[in-house]
MARNU-329609 format. One record per residue (C-alpha): residue number from 1; residue in one letter; z negated, y negated, x negated. Coordinates in steps of 0.25 Angstrom, whole numbers, always signed. Example, Ala and Ser with C-alpha at 12.3 -4.5 7.8 and 13.67 -1.06 7.14 Angstrom:
n,res,zz,yy,xx
1,A,-31,+18,-49;
2,S,-29,+4,-55;
//
This chain:
n,res,zz,yy,xx
1,M,-128,-45,-62;
2,T,-112,-50,-61;
3,L,-100,-44,-72;
4,S,-103,-31,-77;
5,N,-92,-22,-82;
6,T,-102,-9,-78;
7,A,-107,-10,-66;
8,V,-104,-3,-52;
9,P,-101,-13,-42;
10,K,-110,-13,-32;
11,Y,-103,-8,-18;
12,Y,-92,+1,-25;
13,G,-105,+8,-33;
14,E,-111,+10,-18;
15,F,-98,+16,-14;
16,R,-97,+25,-24;
17,D,-110,+30,-24;
18,K,-110,+34,-9;
19,V,-95,+39,-13;
20,L,-101,+50,-23;
21,K,-112,+53,-15;
22,G,-102,+58,-3;
23,I,-108,+45,+7;
24,I,-95,+39,+7;
25,P,-81,+48,+7;
26,V,-70,+42,+0;
27,C,-55,+45,+1;
28,E,-46,+48,-11;
29,T,-40,+33,-14;
30,I,-54,+26,-11;
31,S,-61,+37,-23;
32,M,-47,+33,-33;
33,E,-53,+19,-29;
34,M,-66,+21,-35;
35,N,-60,+27,-47;
36,R,-56,+13,-50;
37,I,-67,+7,-47;
38,D,-74,+16,-59;
39,A,-64,+13,-68;
40,L,-68,-4,-65;
41,I,-82,-1,-67;
42,A,-80,+7,-80;
43,N,-70,-4,-85;
44,P,-77,-12,-96;
45,N,-68,-25,-91;
46,I,-70,-25,-77;
47,Y,-82,-31,-72;
48,Y,-90,-32,-59;
49,D,-97,-43,-52;
50,D,-107,-41,-44;
51,E,-111,-56,-39;
52,A,-95,-57,-35;
53,I,-96,-45,-26;
54,A,-109,-51,-19;
55,G,-103,-64,-18;
56,Y,-93,-58,-8;
57,V,-103,-49,-1;
58,N,-114,-60,+1;
59,F,-103,-69,+6;
60,C,-97,-60,+15;
61,E,-111,-57,+22;
62,N,-116,-71,+20;
63,E,-105,-79,+26;
64,L,-96,-70,+35;
65,T,-96,-66,+49;
66,L,-89,-55,+58;
67,T,-80,-61,+68;
68,D,-92,-60,+79;
69,G,-100,-69,+69;
70,S,-108,-58,+65;
71,P,-114,-56,+50;
72,L,-104,-48,+41;
73,H,-109,-38,+33;
74,L,-99,-33,+24;
75,M,-97,-17,+23;
76,D,-97,-9,+11;
77,T,-84,-7,+9;
78,F,-81,-23,+10;
79,K,-90,-24,-1;
80,L,-83,-11,-9;
81,W,-71,-16,-6;
82,A,-74,-32,-9;
83,E,-81,-29,-24;
84,Q,-69,-22,-27;
85,V,-64,-37,-28;
86,Y,-75,-45,-31;
87,G,-82,-37,-39;
88,W,-74,-34,-51;
89,W,-69,-45,-61;
90,Y,-63,-43,-74;
91,F,-61,-54,-85;
92,I,-47,-59,-91;
93,D,-45,-70,-104;
94,R,-37,-82,-100;
95,S,-32,-94,-108;
96,V,-37,-106,-101;
97,Y,-32,-120,-103;
98,V,-43,-128,-104;
99,P,-42,-146,-106;
100,Y,-50,-152,-115;
101,S,-61,-161,-111;
102,D,-60,-173,-121;
103,R,-45,-173,-125;
104,P,-31,-169,-119;
105,G,-26,-155,-119;
106,G,-33,-143,-119;
107,H,-35,-128,-124;
108,Y,-35,-116,-120;
109,V,-48,-108,-118;
110,K,-49,-92,-117;
111,K,-54,-90,-104;
112,R,-62,-77,-98;
113,I,-57,-78,-83;
114,K,-65,-68,-74;
115,K,-55,-61,-62;
116,R,-58,-54,-50;
117,L,-52,-40,-53;
118,T,-47,-34,-39;
119,N,-35,-44,-32;
120,K,-30,-34,-23;
121,Q,-38,-25,-13;
122,Y,-31,-14,-4;
123,L,-40,-9,+6;
124,I,-34,+2,+14;
125,V,-44,+6,+24;
126,P,-43,+9,+39;
127,R,-43,+1,+53;
128,G,-60,-4,+57;
129,N,-63,-5,+42;
130,A,-65,-20,+44;
131,K,-54,-23,+33;
132,S,-51,-38,+40;
133,I,-65,-42,+38;
134,Y,-65,-38,+22;
135,D,-55,-46,+22;
136,E,-61,-58,+29;
137,T,-72,-56,+19;
138,I,-62,-58,+6;
139,Q,-54,-70,+12;
140,A,-67,-75,+16;
141,Y,-75,-75,+2;
142,H,-64,-81,-5;
143,L,-62,-93,+6;
144,V,-76,-97,+6;
145,I,-80,-91,-9;
146,D,-70,-93,-17;
147,P,-66,-108,-24;
148,E,-53,-105,-28;
149,T,-46,-97,-17;
150,T,-35,-105,-9;
151,N,-27,-97,-1;
152,Q,-30,-85,+6;
153,I,-22,-75,+17;
154,T,-25,-63,+25;
155,M,-13,-57,+30;
156,A,-12,-45,+42;
157,P,-1,-37,+50;
158,T,-4,-47,+59;
159,M,-10,-60,+61;
160,H,-19,-54,+70;
161,Q,-24,-46,+60;
162,A,-24,-57,+50;
163,E,-33,-66,+58;
164,E,-42,-54,+57;
165,V,-48,-58,+44;
166,L,-50,-72,+46;
167,N,-57,-72,+59;
168,P,-71,-67,+54;
169,L,-69,-79,+44;
170,R,-67,-87,+54;
171,T,-79,-82,+61;
172,A,-88,-84,+50;
173,I,-84,-99,+48;
174,T,-87,-101,+63;
175,R,-99,-95,+61;
176,A,-102,-99,+48;
177,N,-113,-93,+48;
178,G,-116,-90,+32;
179,P,-120,-101,+23;
180,L,-106,-104,+15;
181,F,-99,-104,+28;
182,K,-109,-114,+35;
183,F,-106,-122,+24;
184,L,-91,-121,+23;
185,T,-91,-123,+40;
186,M,-99,-134,+41;
187,G,-92,-148,+43;
188,T,-80,-152,+53;
189,P,-68,-145,+57;
190,V,-56,-146,+48;
191,G,-49,-159,+54;
192,G,-62,-164,+61;
193,T,-64,-176,+50;
194,R,-56,-181,+39;
195,D,-67,-180,+30;
196,K,-65,-165,+25;
197,T,-80,-166,+18;
198,M,-84,-165,+32;
199,Q,-74,-153,+37;
200,T,-78,-139,+37;
201,K,-75,-133,+23;
202,L,-70,-118,+27;
203,A,-63,-118,+42;
204,S,-52,-110,+51;
205,T,-39,-118,+51;
206,K,-26,-116,+57;
207,K,-23,-111,+41;
208,G,-32,-100,+42;
209,I,-46,-103,+35;
210,E,-47,-113,+26;
211,N,-59,-118,+17;
212,F,-57,-131,+13;
213,V,-65,-130,+2;
214,T,-58,-123,-8;
215,G,-45,-124,+0;
216,S,-43,-111,+3;
217,L,-36,-104,+16;
218,L,-37,-91,+21;
219,E,-25,-88,+31;
220,I,-17,-79,+37;
221,R,-1,-73,+33;
222,P,+7,-65,+39;
223,M,+8,-52,+33;
224,S,+23,-53,+27;
225,I,+29,-58,+13;
226,D,+35,-69,+20;
227,K,+22,-76,+23;
228,L,+17,-77,+8;
229,Q,+27,-81,+2;
230,G,+19,-94,-7;
231,A,+5,-88,-4;
232,R,-4,-87,-14;
233,P,-18,-83,-8;
234,K,-28,-78,-16;
235,I,-36,-71,-7;
236,S,-28,-62,+3;
237,T,-30,-50,+12;
238,I,-20,-42,+19;
239,D,-24,-35,+30;
240,E,-16,-22,+35;
241,W,-6,-22,+25;
242,L,-4,-7,+29;
243,S,+0,-9,+43;
244,G,+13,-11,+51;
245,D,+26,-7,+45;
246,T,+23,-19,+33;
247,R,+36,-19,+22;
248,E,+31,-31,+14;
249,D,+21,-29,+4;
250,V,+13,-42,+7;
251,I,+2,-37,-2;
252,G,+10,-39,-14;
253,A,+17,-53,-8;
254,V,+4,-57,-5;
255,E,+0,-54,-22;
256,Q,+10,-63,-27;
257,G,+6,-76,-24;
258,P,-8,-74,-30;
259,S,-5,-65,-40;
260,K,-7,-77,-51;
261,L,-19,-80,-45;
262,D,-33,-77,-51;
263,D,-43,-67,-42;
264,Y,-32,-68,-30;
265,L,-36,-56,-21;
266,I,-29,-48,-9;
267,I,-35,-39,+0;
268,A,-26,-28,+6;
269,S,-32,-22,+17;
270,S,-25,-10,+28;
271,S,-28,+1,+34;
272,E,-16,+13,+34;
273,G,-3,+10,+38;
274,T,+6,+17,+47;
275,V,+20,+13,+42;
276,R,+25,+21,+31;
277,N,+32,+16,+17;
278,G,+29,+2,+19;
279,V,+23,-6,+7;
280,G,+10,-2,+12;
281,D,+14,+13,+6;
282,S,+20,+4,-6;
283,I,+7,-2,-8;
284,K,-1,+12,-7;
285,M,+6,+18,-17;
286,E,+4,+9,-26;
287,L,-12,+9,-23;
288,M,-11,+23,-23;
289,S,-6,+22,-38;
290,I,-18,+13,-42;
291,L,-29,+21,-37;
292,K,-24,+34,-43;
293,G,-24,+26,-58;
294,D,-8,+27,-58;
295,Y,-9,+12,-62;
296,V,-22,+2,-64;
297,D,-23,-9,-54;
298,P,-36,-14,-57;
299,H,-34,-26,-47;
300,T,-31,-20,-36;
301,S,-42,-12,-26;
302,I,-39,-1,-18;
303,W,-48,+5,-6;
304,Y,-39,+15,+2;
305,Y,-47,+22,+12;
306,K,-42,+34,+19;
307,L,-42,+48,+22;
308,D,-38,+58,+11;
309,S,-32,+69,+21;
310,I,-29,+65,+36;
311,D,-40,+79,+38;
312,E,-49,+71,+35;
313,V,-47,+63,+49;
314,N,-55,+73,+56;
315,N,-67,+72,+46;
316,P,-78,+58,+49;
317,D,-83,+62,+36;
318,M,-71,+57,+29;
319,W,-66,+45,+37;
320,E,-74,+34,+29;
321,K,-65,+38,+18;
322,A,-53,+30,+26;
323,C,-63,+21,+34;
324,P,-73,+17,+25;
325,N,-80,+7,+35;
326,I,-81,+19,+47;
327,G,-94,+18,+54;
328,K,-95,+2,+51;
329,T,-84,-5,+54;
330,V,-76,+8,+64;
331,T,-82,+20,+69;
332,Y,-82,+33,+67;
333,E,-79,+36,+84;
334,T,-67,+27,+83;
335,Y,-61,+35,+71;
336,Q,-66,+49,+79;
337,R,-58,+40,+91;
338,D,-46,+38,+82;
339,V,-45,+53,+77;
340,E,-44,+59,+89;
341,R,-34,+48,+93;
342,A,-26,+52,+83;
343,E,-27,+67,+87;
344,K,-22,+65,+99;
345,N,-13,+55,+99;
346,P,-2,+58,+88;
347,T,+5,+45,+89;
348,A,-9,+37,+84;
349,R,-11,+46,+75;
350,N,-6,+41,+63;
351,D,-10,+26,+65;
352,I,-26,+32,+67;
353,L,-23,+39,+54;
354,A,-18,+28,+47;
355,K,-28,+18,+53;
356,R,-41,+25,+53;
357,F,-40,+35,+40;
358,D,-28,+28,+33;
359,I,-20,+39,+33;
360,P,-5,+34,+32;
361,L,+3,+38,+42;
362,E,+12,+31,+52;
363,G,+15,+33,+67;
364,Y,+27,+40,+63;
365,T,+25,+53,+55;
366,Y,+29,+52,+40;
367,F,+34,+66,+35;
368,F,+27,+63,+23;
369,T,+13,+57,+21;
370,Y,+12,+45,+12;
371,E,+6,+55,+0;
372,E,+17,+64,-1;
373,T,+27,+51,-2;
374,L,+20,+45,-16;
375,P,+26,+49,-26;
376,H,+25,+55,-39;
377,R,+24,+53,-53;
378,K,+37,+49,-60;
379,R,+45,+61,-63;
380,D,+58,+65,-68;
381,F,+66,+76,-66;
382,W,+78,+76,-77;
383,S,+89,+87,-78;
384,M,+82,+95,-67;
385,P,+88,+103,-57;
386,C,+88,+97,-42;
387,A,+93,+97,-28;
388,M,+99,+83,-24;
389,G,+97,+78,-9;
390,C,+108,+69,-4;
391,D,+104,+58,+11;
392,L,+116,+51,+8;
393,S,+119,+36,+13;
394,Q,+129,+24,+15;
395,G,+120,+16,+23;
396,D,+106,+10,+20;
397,D,+99,+23,+18;
398,F,+96,+27,+4;
399,C,+108,+37,+0;
400,S,+99,+48,-6;
401,F,+99,+58,-16;
402,T,+87,+66,-19;
403,F,+83,+75,-31;
404,L,+73,+88,-28;
405,F,+70,+95,-42;
406,P,+65,+108,-39;
407,L,+51,+110,-48;
408,P,+40,+120,-50;
409,G,+31,+123,-40;
410,E,+40,+120,-27;
411,T,+40,+105,-32;
412,F,+51,+96,-30;
413,G,+54,+85,-41;
414,I,+61,+73,-32;
415,K,+71,+61,-37;
416,T,+78,+51,-28;
417,L,+91,+43,-28;
418,N,+96,+34,-17;
419,Y,+106,+25,-15;
420,I,+107,+10,-6;
421,S,+119,+1,-6;
422,D,+117,-13,-12;
423,Y,+118,-18,+2;
424,T,+108,-12,+9;
425,L,+98,-15,-3;
426,T,+102,-30,+0;
427,H,+100,-31,+15;
428,L,+86,-22,+14;
429,P,+74,-28,+18;
430,M,+66,-35,+7;
431,A,+55,-26,+8;
432,I,+63,-15,+8;
433,R,+72,-19,-2;
434,S,+59,-22,-13;
435,K,+56,-5,-11;
436,Y,+69,-3,-12;
437,E,+70,-10,-26;
438,D,+58,+0,-31;
439,F,+68,+12,-26;
440,L,+79,+5,-34;
441,K,+69,+1,-46;
442,E,+65,+17,-50;
443,G,+78,+23,-46;
444,S,+76,+28,-34;
445,L,+88,+20,-26;
446,R,+99,+13,-32;
447,V,+111,+4,-26;
448,M,+125,+4,-23;
449,D,+134,-7,-21;
450,G,+139,-9,-8;
451,T,+137,-9,+7;
452,V,+136,+7,+8;
453,L,+133,+16,-3;
454,D,+149,+20,-10;
455,M,+144,+36,-12;
456,D,+153,+39,-22;
457,A,+145,+28,-29;
458,V,+132,+34,-26;
459,Y,+137,+49,-31;
460,D,+140,+43,-43;
461,D,+127,+36,-45;
462,L,+120,+47,-41;
463,D,+128,+59,-50;
464,K,+125,+49,-64;
465,F,+111,+49,-59;
466,I,+110,+65,-58;
467,V,+118,+65,-73;
468,D,+108,+56,-78;
469,N,+95,+62,-75;
470,E,+100,+77,-77;
471,Y,+98,+81,-62;
472,D,+102,+96,-61;
473,V,+108,+94,-45;
474,R,+109,+109,-40;
475,C,+110,+105,-26;
476,I,+111,+95,-17;
477,G,+107,+93,-2;
478,Y,+115,+82,+9;
479,D,+113,+76,+19;
480,P,+129,+77,+26;
481,Y,+128,+62,+32;
482,N,+137,+56,+22;
483,A,+137,+65,+13;
484,K,+150,+69,+13;
485,E,+157,+62,+2;
486,F,+145,+64,-6;
487,V,+144,+79,-6;
488,N,+159,+81,-8;
489,R,+157,+74,-22;
490,W,+146,+80,-24;
491,T,+153,+95,-23;
492,Q,+166,+90,-30;
493,D,+156,+88,-41;
494,N,+145,+98,-40;
495,G,+149,+110,-32;
496,E,+146,+112,-19;
497,F,+133,+122,-24;
498,G,+119,+118,-20;
499,V,+126,+106,-9;
500,V,+119,+107,+3;
501,K,+120,+103,+17;
502,V,+108,+97,+23;
503,I,+110,+93,+39;
504,Q,+100,+84,+44;
505,G,+90,+88,+55;
506,A,+79,+92,+58;
507,K,+83,+107,+61;
508,T,+87,+105,+43;
509,E,+77,+95,+38;
510,S,+63,+101,+44;
511,V,+62,+115,+35;
512,P,+65,+104,+22;
513,L,+58,+92,+26;
514,G,+44,+102,+29;
515,E,+46,+109,+16;
516,L,+50,+96,+10;
517,K,+36,+91,+16;
518,K,+27,+101,+11;
519,L,+32,+98,-3;
520,A,+27,+83,-1;
521,E,+14,+87,+4;
522,D,+11,+94,-9;
523,R,+19,+83,-17;
524,R,+28,+92,-21;
525,L,+39,+83,-21;
526,I,+38,+77,-34;
527,F,+46,+60,-33;
528,D,+41,+48,-41;
529,E,+51,+38,-33;
530,E,+47,+28,-23;
531,L,+59,+30,-16;
532,M,+56,+44,-14;
533,S,+43,+40,-9;
534,Y,+48,+30,+2;
535,T,+58,+39,+9;
536,L,+46,+50,+9;
537,G,+37,+40,+14;
538,N,+48,+36,+26;
539,C,+50,+51,+32;
540,I,+46,+55,+44;
541,V,+53,+65,+52;
542,L,+56,+71,+68;
543,E,+54,+82,+74;
544,D,+63,+89,+84;
545,T,+59,+97,+95;
546,N,+58,+110,+86;
547,G,+48,+103,+76;
548,N,+58,+99,+65;
549,R,+59,+89,+58;
550,K,+69,+78,+54;
551,L,+69,+67,+42;
552,Y,+67,+54,+47;
553,K,+63,+39,+44;
554,R,+57,+29,+53;
555,R,+63,+18,+50;
556,R,+77,+14,+48;
557,E,+74,+7,+34;
558,D,+64,+19,+30;
559,K,+73,+27,+19;
560,I,+72,+43,+18;
561,D,+86,+47,+13;
562,A,+78,+51,-1;
563,V,+70,+61,+7;
564,A,+82,+65,+15;
565,A,+89,+68,+0;
566,M,+78,+76,-3;
567,M,+78,+85,+8;
568,D,+90,+86,+7;
569,A,+89,+92,-8;
570,F,+78,+99,-4;
571,V,+86,+108,+6;
572,S,+97,+109,-6;
573,F,+87,+115,-14;
574,K,+81,+125,-4;
575,L,+95,+131,-3;
576,N,+98,+131,-16;
577,R,+85,+135,-24;
578,D,+93,+145,-33;
579,A,+100,+133,-39;
580,F,+86,+130,-45;
581,E,+80,+144,-49;
//
């Protein structure tokens, strides 16, 4: 068999059978990806090529070695992941200009072009699953086998981590155990003779690893957008893109260069990160949308391994959900030691949960979990009664107004409107400014002229927003800091009824924060704006000696003002509940 639009892929079929028989436990995200693959199998326009994946497997097992020189035997997971890269194809019709053979000129001929379906593959899998070895197999295969490859890059947070991808390939070149590698490495070392026909055809050089037959180069690049200017790599591997305090979308930057090339490929592999609200969280939200079927993207492969619940940490039978190669590349004993360490050492707990089980936590305890910060479907609250919370700022924080709409079943709709000055926006770092521009597009953030906010102008704009949406504001809660001017004008226009001062501090914040947390856990805070999601994800809490909690943020640039305004609105609602009956 070569191409088939009905066949079940070999390695996926074996994997699916084991899942259905209960031999392999899988998490919800892997189950979602299986549904996507089943849809590809059922699609008559998508073809499976068993010879293409067989070529990858044979090359890896016949030519490549591990760093110690021992033969490489591909794990089942490697075959499963690679099959989604090399096994799936589709056809497009393209007009190609063909010159006449017997006279000047030429003509266009319609040709059917075979194209690889997968251009991007995301692997979110814990430490110890040999991700870098998998990356190496991809890079080696294209460097040696693909005659059209010209430029390849591998990236990681540190140069040392990136070198881990190249080292096994360098060993394979040195050992040259396979017949193809023996042929490519025969001859005089590069620079040893001027006769290029006598030089080795595949060598490790100062530039990286070069194939002098195809002119291809595999090089290391730092994980920085600035270092990617002008790069057009056909094959890219990006390791640990969720690790560290990453503020740049390196994957997006890498994709910009080769997006016009046929059959470019990006492999982005990482364990779960311990930093929230970076680019990584935004990418994961997009991946979850694809997995859920909110929009269709057959060109992206997603293998997101994790535990479904923190309760499964103490159940070894469930560990394979997060660590598919447990018992092969990492032992159960290692995992057990880490679980015991997490229980005894709270400072190490979040890192272990993230790096061993792909549970997205951080060294700081974030108040709202990742799942609680995910936006809901789009919803309007036109002309509905609401409480408004105010957290006012004239500096570089948001001047925030959050509207709380009581809904049936102790559920609350949430909308937020925030202001910053033009001066603040123009002085933002580029990565943060890009996020703010998204907020501007969705309408949850507005920019006012000047270096500081003119509160009269803010009041006028807010008033128009309320009128335009016909919001029935029945009470407001406000943080008294910077609020005197605004509150005076509000009471002049609307009266003093329902105006509540919300004193900030652990004693006053603890109870409403706990109630909002419970609502978030039950997904009864209905918000659809990315700015609200962003500010929820920035919230940490500080506890005093009595266990009272205060809303806080980790970094100065992290914004939580819309959440603070939501808390103020919630307090005012509770004190004025009769106004909504």
